[in-house]
N, C-alpha and C positions, 0 to 999 in steps of 0.2 A: 583528431580528435575523436578516442574511443567511446565517449558519450553520445556523440552525435550519431553514432552507427546503431546503437542499441534503444533510439530514441525517435518516434513514430507519432507525434500529436499525446494518443494515450497509449502508454508504456504496457506491451504485452509481454510476458516472459514466465516460464516455467517456476511457480513459487514452489510447489509440492512435485513428490513421487508420482502420482496419479497424472499430471498434466505431462511430466516427460515421458511417462511410458504410452500415454495415448499417441504423443509425439512420434515417438518411436516405432509405435503401431504402425502407423503412417508410414514410417520408412524415413521419417526425419530424423536427423542429428539435434538432439537437446541435451540441456546441462540442467540443473537444479540451481534458481539463481534466488537467493533471500531477500525478499522484498526491505525487509529489514537492514540489509547490508546496502541495498542496491540505492536507494534513496538518499543515504549519507555520502555514497560515491558521486551522487548526481551534485549533490551541495558543493561537496569538496571540489568538483569539478567547476561549478558556475557560481559559486558564489559570491566573487569578485566582481562579476560583470551581470547578475541576473537579478533580480525581485522573485520573490517565493509567498506563496499564500498557502496558509495550513489549513485543514476543515478535521476535525475529528476528536475522538477519545471525550472525556469530561472537561469539565472548564479547569479545575486543577491540573490535570496532565496536560494540557494543550498550553496552558500557561508555562508548565515548566519546561516543558519541549520549546518553549520559543526561548526561554530564559537560556538551555542550555545549549541550544543553536547559536545564539549570540555569544556565548562564552568560547564555545568550541571554533566557531566561525567568524572572529572580530569584524566588524564590519558587513556584515549578509544584511541585506536587504530585505527584511520581512512586509511583505505589503500588506498585509492582513492577516489573520486566524481568528477561527470561533470553534465551539465544540461541535460537535459531532449529533447532538441531540438537537436535530430537525423537526420540531413535532406539527408544525403549520405548513400550509403552499404559503402564507407571506412571510412566515421565516425562510423559506427557500429563495423566495422571489429576491427578497432584501439581500440575501447573501450573492445570490447570483447578481444581481446589481452592483454590489459591493465590488465584486470579482472585476467584473465589466469597467468601473470606473478607475480600478487601481492598475489597471493590465498588467498583473504580474507574468512575469515568462514562463513560470513553472508553480503547479497547484497540486499539492499532494492532499490526497483524502483519505483519511484512515477509518472508515468506518464501517469493513467488512462486507463481503460479497452477498448479494446484489447490489446493496445499498449505493457502495461508491460508485460504481459502473456505471449506474442508472445515473446518478446525481452529476459524475463528470462529462457523460452524454449531454445530458440539459445544459450545461455551463459551454461546452464547446460550441454549441450552437450559436452562441453569443459572442465569445471571445477564444480567439486561438491561442493556445498555448501548449505545453508539455505537460501532460496529466499522469499521474502515478497513483494506482491504490494502493494503500499501505494495510490494512489490515489493523491489525494491533502493535505495528510500530513503535507509534510514540510512546506506549505504554513499554516496551522493551528498550527504547530508547533514554528512557528516564528511570528506568527500575523500578519501576511498577508491576511489572510484570519479567519474570526470570526465563530467560531462553535458556532451551535444553543445552544439556553439555555436550562439549562436542561428539563424542563416541555416538549419540543419539543422532545428531544432525549427518555426522559418516556413514552411517548404516539406515538411513533414511527412513528412522522410525521416529522423527519430530512430534509429529504428531501423536504418536503414542504417550509420549513424555507429557505433551500440553494434556492431552485428556485425563491423564493420573493427577497432574496438578490442576486441572480445572474439568470436573467431572461433568459440570452443565454444558460441555461441549459435545456431549453424546449424540444427542440429536444432527447435530453438525458432523460429526464424525460417522454417523449412520449412511447420509448421502454420500460420502466420501468411499467407504465400502461398496456401496452400490454403482457409483462411479467406476471405481477399478474393474468388479464385477464385469460390466457392459464392455469395458477395453479390452479384457481377459478375453471376451467370448465376439470380440469382434462388432461389436454395436456401435461403438462410436470410432 
């Protein structure tokens, strides 16, 4: 099963050009794998015999995501879900307790980095499962956010398309440019 080859607790994968460049600078083979595609491949491969827990986005989008998954994958076992706006330690503790109690096989967290990675790390301490951080994948899946046209994806400039469509991402993009510069200068 190919899914098992790419999954090891928390899925680490190159979701962007910068990560691919960094891996190649260390002499590693790497290809870009879009998280908004990978998670659906995992669902397709495992939905008949696994349970899922989803965390992320707004209440409206997470409910639409769950509804669409149930439509696209009849019989899918969604153990639980909640939006990604966790404002207090009590809310986070309640979420973790719920995941521990429901024991899902796969947990998808769509909150953006590093929030999703930090949360997954905390949950993993109490519940072993397959974890994947998804960023804005629920928004893409439900059509709330349009993914870049194929040309932009094929030419590794999907980030630029997203910046044009969502100028508020500029602060995040500045960090990515700094990251790429550090890779090119051999500092990473």
